[in-house]
C-alpha positions in Angstrom: 48.0 82.7 81.1 50.6 80.2 80.1 48.5 77.4 81.6 45.5 78.6 79.6 47.5 78.7 76.4 48.8 75.2 77.1 45.3 73.8 77.7 44.1 75.5 74.4 46.9 73.9 72.5 46.2 70.4 74.0 42.5 70.8 73.2 43.2 71.8 69.7 45.5 68.8 69.2 42.8 66.5 70.7 40.2 68.0 68.3 42.5 67.4 65.3 43.0 63.8 66.4 39.3 63.2 66.9 38.5 64.8 63.5 41.3 62.7 61.9 39.9 59.5 63.4 36.4 60.4 62.4 37.6 60.7 58.8 39.5 57.4 58.9 37.7 54.6 57.0 37.8 51.1 58.5 38.2 48.4 55.9 38.5 44.6 56.1 41.6 43.2 54.5 41.7 39.4 54.1 45.2 38.1 53.6 46.2 34.8 52.2 49.6 33.6 53.6 50.4 29.9 53.5 51.7 30.3 57.1 48.7 32.4 58.3 49.4 35.1 60.8 52.9 33.8 61.4 54.0 34.2 57.7 56.3 36.8 56.2 53.6 38.1 53.8 51.2 38.8 56.7 54.0 40.5 58.5 54.6 42.8 55.6 50.9 43.7 55.5 51.1 44.8 59.1 53.5 47.5 58.0 51.3 48.3 55.0 48.4 48.8 57.4 50.5 51.3 59.4 51.3 53.4 56.3 47.7 53.2 55.0 46.6 55.0 58.2 48.3 58.1 56.8 46.0 57.9 53.7 42.9 57.7 55.9 42.3 54.0 55.7 42.4 51.7 58.8 42.6 48.1 57.7 41.5 45.3 59.9 43.8 42.4 59.0 42.5 38.9 58.8 44.9 36.0 58.1 43.9 33.0 56.0 46.0 29.9 55.4 43.4 28.7 52.9 43.4 30.9 49.8 40.0 29.7 48.5 38.3 30.7 51.7 39.9 34.2 51.6 38.7 34.7 48.0 35.2 33.3 48.8 34.9 35.8 51.7 35.9 38.6 49.4 33.3 37.6 46.8 30.7 37.4 49.6 31.6 41.1 50.5 33.0 40.1 53.9 36.3 41.7 52.8 36.9 45.1 51.2 40.3 43.9 50.0 42.0 40.5 49.6 45.6 39.4 49.0 45.8 36.3 46.7 48.2 34.7 44.3 48.3 36.0 40.8 47.0 32.8 39.3 43.8 33.2 41.4 43.4 36.8 40.4 42.3 36.1 36.8 38.6 36.5 37.4 39.2 40.0 38.8 41.8 41.3 36.4 43.1 39.2 33.5 45.8 41.8 32.6 47.5 41.7 36.0 47.0 37.9 36.5 48.9 37.3 33.2 52.1 38.3 35.2 52.2 34.6 36.2 52.2 33.6 32.5 54.2 30.4 31.9 57.8 31.3 31.3 57.0 35.0 31.0 59.1 36.3 33.9 62.5 34.6 33.9 64.3 36.8 36.4 63.9 39.0 39.5 64.9 42.0 37.4 62.1 41.6 35.0 59.7 41.2 37.9 61.0 44.4 39.6 60.7 46.4 36.3 57.2 45.0 35.7 56.0 46.0 39.2 57.5 49.5 38.8 55.8 49.9 35.5 52.3 48.9 36.7 52.7 51.2 39.6 52.9 54.3 37.5 49.9 56.7 36.9 50.0 55.8 33.2 49.1 52.1 34.0 46.2 52.9 36.3 43.4 52.2 33.8 44.8 48.7 33.2 44.6 48.0 36.9 40.8 48.4 36.9 38.5 45.8 35.6 34.8 46.2 36.3 34.3 46.9 40.0 37.7 45.5 41.0 41.1 47.2 41.2 44.5 45.7 41.6 45.9 47.8 44.5 49.4 46.2 44.7 51.7 43.4 43.6 54.4 41.6 45.6 57.1 39.1 44.2 57.0 35.7 45.8 59.7 34.0 43.7 60.2 31.6 40.8 58.2 28.4 40.5 60.4 25.3 40.2 59.8 21.7 39.3 60.3 19.4 42.3 61.1 15.8 41.1 61.2 12.6 43.0 63.7 11.3 40.4 66.4 13.7 39.2 66.8 11.7 36.0 63.7 13.3 34.8 65.7 16.2 33.4 64.3 16.8 29.9 61.0 17.8 28.4 60.6 14.3 26.9 61.3 12.6 30.3 58.2 14.3 31.7 55.9 12.3 29.5 53.8 9.8 31.4 54.8 11.3 34.8 52.1 12.1 37.4 52.2 15.8 38.2 50.3 17.4 41.1 48.4 20.2 39.2 46.3 22.9 40.8 42.8 22.2 39.6 41.9 25.9 39.3 45.0 26.7 37.2 44.1 26.3 33.6 47.6 27.2 32.2 49.3 24.5 34.3 46.8 21.9 33.2 47.5 22.9 29.6 51.2 22.6 30.1 51.0 19.2 31.8 48.9 17.9 28.9 51.3 19.4 26.4 54.2 17.4 27.6 52.2 14.2 27.8 52.2 13.9 31.6 49.2 13.0 33.8 47.3 15.7 35.6 46.7 14.8 39.3 44.1 17.4 40.5 45.5 19.1 43.6 45.4 22.3 45.6 47.6 24.3 47.9 46.5 22.2 50.9 47.4 18.7 49.5 49.9 18.9 46.7 52.9 18.6 48.9 51.5 15.7 50.8 50.9 13.9 47.5 54.5 14.6 46.5 55.9 13.5 49.8 54.1 10.2 49.9 54.8 9.3 46.3 51.3 9.7 44.9 52.8 12.0 42.3 56.2 12.0 40.6 56.4 15.8 40.1 55.2 18.9 41.8 55.7 22.6 41.1 56.2 25.2 43.8 58.2 28.3 44.9 61.1 28.0 47.3 58.9 29.1 50.1 57.2 25.7 50.1 60.3 23.7 50.6 60.8 23.9 54.4 57.3 24.5 55.9 55.7 21.8 53.6 58.6 19.4 54.2 59.1 18.8 50.5 62.6 17.4 51.2 60.7 14.2 52.3 59.5 13.7 48.7 62.9 14.6 47.3 64.5 11.9 49.4 67.9 10.6 48.1 67.0 10.5 44.4 65.0 13.7 43.9 66.0 17.1 42.7 64.8 20.7 42.1 65.1 22.0 38.6 66.8 25.4 38.6 64.6 26.9 35.9 61.7 29.4 36.2 58.5 27.8 35.0 56.7 31.0 36.1 57.0 33.7 38.7 54.7 33.6 41.7 53.3 36.9 42.9 50.7 38.1 45.4 48.1 40.7 44.3 45.9 42.9 46.4 42.4 43.1 44.9 39.9 45.7 46.2 36.3 46.5 45.7 37.0 49.8 44.0 33.9 51.7 45.1 34.8 51.2 48.8 38.0 53.4 48.5 38.6 57.0 47.6 39.8 58.0 44.2 43.6 57.7 44.0 43.8 55.0 46.7 44.7 52.3 44.2 47.7 54.2 42.7 49.0 55.1 46.2 48.7 51.5 47.3 50.4 50.1 44.3 53.4 52.5 44.8 53.5 51.4 48.5 53.7 47.7 47.4 56.4 48.6 44.9 58.5 50.1 47.7 58.4 46.7 49.5 60.1 44.8 46.6 63.5 44.6 48.3 62.0 43.4 51.6 60.1 40.7 49.7 63.3 39.7 47.9 65.1 39.2 51.2 62.4 36.6 52.1 62.7 34.9 48.7 66.5 34.7 49.0 66.2 33.3 52.5 63.7 30.6 51.4 65.8 29.7 48.4 68.9 29.3 50.6 66.9 26.8 52.7 66.9 24.3 49.8 69.8 21.9 50.3 72.5 22.4 47.6 72.5 18.7 46.7 69.0 19.0 45.3 69.6 21.7 42.7 69.6 20.5 39.1 70.9 22.7 36.2 69.6 22.1 32.7 71.9 21.8 29.7 71.9 24.7 27.2 70.1 22.5 24.8 67.4 21.6 27.3 67.0 25.3 28.3 66.2 26.1 24.7 63.7 23.2 24.5 61.9 24.3 27.7 61.8 28.0 26.6 60.3 26.9 23.2 57.7 24.7 24.9 56.7 27.4 27.4 56.4 30.0 24.7 54.2 27.6 22.6 51.8 27.0 25.5 51.8 30.7 26.4 50.8 31.8 22.9 48.1 29.1 22.8 46.7 30.4 26.1 46.8 33.9 24.7 44.9 32.9 21.6 42.3 31.1 23.8 41.7 34.2 25.8 43.3 32.9 29.1 46.2 35.3 29.0 46.1 39.0 28.2 48.1 39.8 25.1 48.9 43.3 26.3 50.7 42.0 29.4 52.5 39.4 27.3 53.8 42.1 25.0 54.9 44.2 28.0 56.7 41.3 29.5 58.4 40.5 26.2 59.7 44.1 26.0 61.1 43.8 29.6 62.7 40.5 28.8 64.3 41.9 25.6 65.6 45.0 27.5 67.5 42.5 29.7 68.5 40.0 27.0 68.3 41.7 23.6 70.1 38.9 21.9 67.5 36.3 22.8 65.7 34.6 19.9 62.3 36.1 20.7 63.8 39.6 20.6 65.9 39.2 17.4 63.0 37.5 15.6 60.3 39.8 17.2 58.3 36.8 18.4 55.1 36.9 20.4 
């Protein structure tokens, strides 16, 4: 009798498992990580995949070291979801892509509060644009100026310099033109090589690029890294909304938000890799100049329809909550 009961219990468990597996949806998740399957971003998505199984979604993870190819596969419906940088997400959701607005996210705290805000149920409608939905956002750290000559330490000194500028990134092109520098069209595959061999004088990148892309070769003995956030890089998960159950997007965004501290550990580790001798700190006067310049370009891009004004207003509120005495907060700018 005991053996019969045990068999029945095992059979019931097996049927539950089979039924659960039958209800699991298999989805293709194309992930851009500069280091491919060996990168920290891809590693975090392995854990995300494990947790998503509990929601009834079984992701097949595909690593890409070329972001454009990952996005092209997503557009061609070979991926149900894709992980890309925020700057590339503009065609899918302008509101979320504006997170990478020039000078809009000056600190990790502002980024954390922003991700927590967009991961609430109240923000869900803003995460959907057409047939696409932003299903998660991860911090990837500040974007810094890498200079072959550390004497280029003012806005005025950038005039005439050759800057490796991502050809798809309209805001960066606008900023380079604004300071009177020369745009050298580049992409994620060749910008560091151009910086390292001297084809350009300046490049911009997050700390994660320093070691794997050997940017210390371009810095040499005379270069430096400006310790000032031009923008804040993030990764965004974009999905074909109709391929997932209602409520998936919110659950996924909250899962991504829970990974913030883990992502920060990688950012801090990558930042620590940069040799202390390369860091350059701006004077208080030049910080004001840079902030005014970035704000001017940011507002122009908003007026031209590149940036979403709603996201810029949200980010200003978050900045002012952190620094209420800042000029933009006292004068109610932007």
